[in-house]
C-alpha positions in Angstrom: 20.8 18.9 15.5 23.4 18.8 12.8 24.3 22.5 13.4 27.1 23.5 10.9 27.3 20.2 9.0 24.9 18.3 6.7 22.5 15.7 8.1 23.7 12.3 7.9 21.3 9.6 6.6 22.1 5.9 7.0 20.7 4.1 3.7 19.1 0.7 4.0 18.8 -0.9 0.4 16.2 -3.1 -0.9 15.9 -6.8 -1.2 18.3 -8.3 -3.7 20.4 -5.2 -3.7 23.5 -4.1 -1.8 24.9 -0.7 -0.5 27.0 -0.4 -3.8 24.1 -0.9 -6.1 21.9 1.3 -3.9 24.2 4.2 -4.3 24.2 3.7 -8.0 20.5 3.9 -8.1 20.4 7.1 -5.9 22.5 9.4 -7.9 19.7 11.9 -8.6 18.6 11.8 -5.0 22.1 12.4 -3.7 22.4 15.5 -6.0 19.1 16.7 -4.7 20.3 16.6 -1.1 23.8 18.0 -1.7 24.7 20.4 1.0 21.7 19.2 3.2 22.2 15.8 3.6 24.8 13.0 3.1 23.7 9.3 2.4 25.9 6.6 3.9 25.0 3.1 2.5 25.5 -0.2 4.2 25.0 -3.8 3.3 22.4 -6.0 4.7 23.8 -9.1 6.5 22.4 -11.9 4.5 23.5 -12.8 1.0 20.6 -14.1 -1.0 21.3 -17.8 -2.0 22.1 -18.3 -5.5 22.1 -14.7 -6.3 25.7 -14.7 -7.7 24.5 -16.6 -10.7 21.4 -15.0 -11.9 22.8 -11.7 -13.3 21.9 -9.8 -10.2 25.3 -9.6 -8.8 28.9 -10.6 -8.9 31.1 -12.6 -6.4 32.4 -9.4 -4.7 28.9 -7.8 -4.4 26.2 -10.4 -4.1 22.5 -9.5 -3.8 21.7 -9.2 -0.2 18.4 -9.1 2.2 17.7 -7.9 5.6 15.5 -10.8 6.6 14.0 -13.9 4.9 10.0 -14.9 5.0 11.2 -18.5 4.3 14.6 -20.0 4.2 16.6 -18.0 1.5 13.4 -16.2 0.0 11.5 -13.2 0.7 7.8 -12.1 -0.3 6.7 -8.7 1.2 3.1 -9.8 1.4 3.6 -13.2 3.1 2.4 -13.8 6.6 5.7 -15.8 7.2 5.2 -18.2 10.0 8.9 -18.4 10.8 10.8 -15.4 9.3 14.7 -15.6 9.7 17.5 -13.1 10.0 15.8 -10.1 11.5 17.8 -10.0 14.7 21.0 -10.0 12.7 19.6 -7.1 10.6 18.9 -5.0 13.6 22.3 -5.6 14.8 23.9 -4.6 11.6 22.0 -1.3 11.8 23.1 -0.8 15.4 26.5 -1.4 14.4 26.5 1.0 11.5 25.1 3.7 13.5 28.1 3.3 15.8 30.5 3.1 13.0 29.2 6.0 10.9 27.8 8.2 13.6 26.7 10.7 14.4 23.9 9.6 12.1 20.6 11.8 12.3 18.1 9.7 10.4 17.4 6.6 8.2 16.6 6.3 4.6 15.2 3.1 3.6 14.0 1.6 0.3 11.5 -1.4 -0.1 12.6 -4.0 2.5 14.9 -1.5 3.9 12.2 0.9 4.4 10.2 -1.8 6.2 13.3 -2.5 8.4 13.6 1.2 9.0 10.3 1.5 10.3 10.9 -1.4 12.6 14.0 0.4 13.8 11.8 3.6 14.4 9.4 1.5 16.5 12.4 0.4 18.7 13.6 4.0 18.9 10.3 5.3 20.0 10.2 2.8 22.7 13.6 4.2 24.0 15.9 1.3 22.6 19.4 3.0 23.0 21.0 1.2 20.1 19.0 3.3 17.5 19.7 7.1 18.3 18.0 8.3 15.2 15.5 11.4 15.0 13.5 10.6 11.9 13.2 8.4 8.7 12.4 8.6 5.1 10.6 5.3 3.9 10.4 4.7 0.2 8.1 2.0 -1.0 7.9 0.8 2.4 5.5 -1.8 3.9 4.5 -3.4 7.2 5.8 -7.1 7.7 3.0 -9.4 7.6 4.9 -12.0 9.8 3.1 -12.5 13.2 6.4 -12.6 14.8 6.9 -9.0 13.8 3.5 -7.9 15.0 4.8 -6.2 18.0 6.6 -3.6 16.0 3.1 -2.1 15.2 1.1 -2.5 18.3 1.3 1.2 19.2 1.4 4.2 17.0 5.0 4.9 16.2 6.0 8.4 17.5 8.9 9.3 15.3 9.0 11.8 12.4 8.6 10.1 9.1 8.3 11.0 5.3 6.7 8.1 3.3 7.3 8.1 -0.5 4.6 6.2 -2.4 4.9 5.1 -6.1 1.3 5.2 -7.7 2.3 2.4 -10.3 4.8 0.5 -8.0 4.1 -3.2 -9.2 6.5 -4.6 -6.5 5.3 -2.8 -3.3 1.6 -1.6 -4.0 1.0 1.9 -3.2 -1.6 0.8 -0.6 0.9 -1.2 1.2 3.0 1.8 1.8 0.1 3.9 2.8 -0.7 1.3 5.2 2.7 1.5 6.8 2.4 5.3 6.8 -0.7 4.8 9.0 1.4 3.1 11.8 3.1 6.4 12.6 1.9 9.5 14.2 1.6 12.3 12.0 3.3 10.7 8.9 4.1 13.0 5.9 3.3 11.1 2.7 4.3 12.3 -0.8 3.4 10.5 -3.9 4.9 10.0 -7.4 3.5 8.6 -10.6 6.2 6.1 -11.1 6.9 2.5 -9.9 9.6 0.8 -7.7 12.4 3.4 -7.5 13.7 6.3 -5.4 12.1 9.6 -7.1 14.0 12.7 -7.2 11.9 14.8 -9.4 11.0 18.3 -8.3 8.0 17.7 -6.3 9.7 14.8 -4.5 12.8 17.0 -4.0 10.9 19.7 -2.4 9.3 17.2 -0.1 12.6 15.7 0.9 14.2 19.1 1.5 11.1 20.4 3.5 11.1 17.5 5.7 14.9 17.6 6.4 14.7 21.3 7.1 12.8 20.4 10.5 16.0 18.8 11.5 18.8 21.1 10.4 17.9 24.6 11.7 19.7 27.4 9.9 20.5 25.6 6.9 18.3 27.8 4.7 18.5 26.9 1.0 22.2 26.2 1.1 21.5 22.6 -0.3 19.4 23.7 -3.3 20.4 22.6 -6.6 19.3 24.4 -9.6 
């Protein structure tokens, strides 16, 4: 896979973010992956109601979400009885994979990581809309919504790297570890920080070691001193 070119990762941002703002927050990661993988970032389909006026965004780049646990709001730990918007999110990912293809894998953060895990589940079942080979899930979690339980009924047989922040106050570490256990042979790397995408030496090595499984012959070409 990806012989002679960098891997291409579709980046799925967190709740109340956007593709543009996620790009701004992943500069260190993109530098660490330079030559080995490129990150293509897309917007979630749903603007967060009221987000334009709270300082989190502007009219041209409102905060967005992949789905809502209740109308217009989201809480990761809520067992939402009637979540809204997930099908549109899955359709948006499928469309992005076509538009930006060939895409090799996913990189999701927070709610985007939770969505990426769902995509992995569908891919493992043979859904042709999602031709990805792996995922990197940063600060991920499993949806508590009963309507989403089918994504986790069987161990998900797709290679994943799970990045866990020991002091994450938004998505607690145990939630990310719980998500990892939904997968067959997950790789887990921790960092001492909170709710962000880390790119220090330890995590950089973990990213590159994981990606090397999918880009044979690349060697150390992408290593940045």
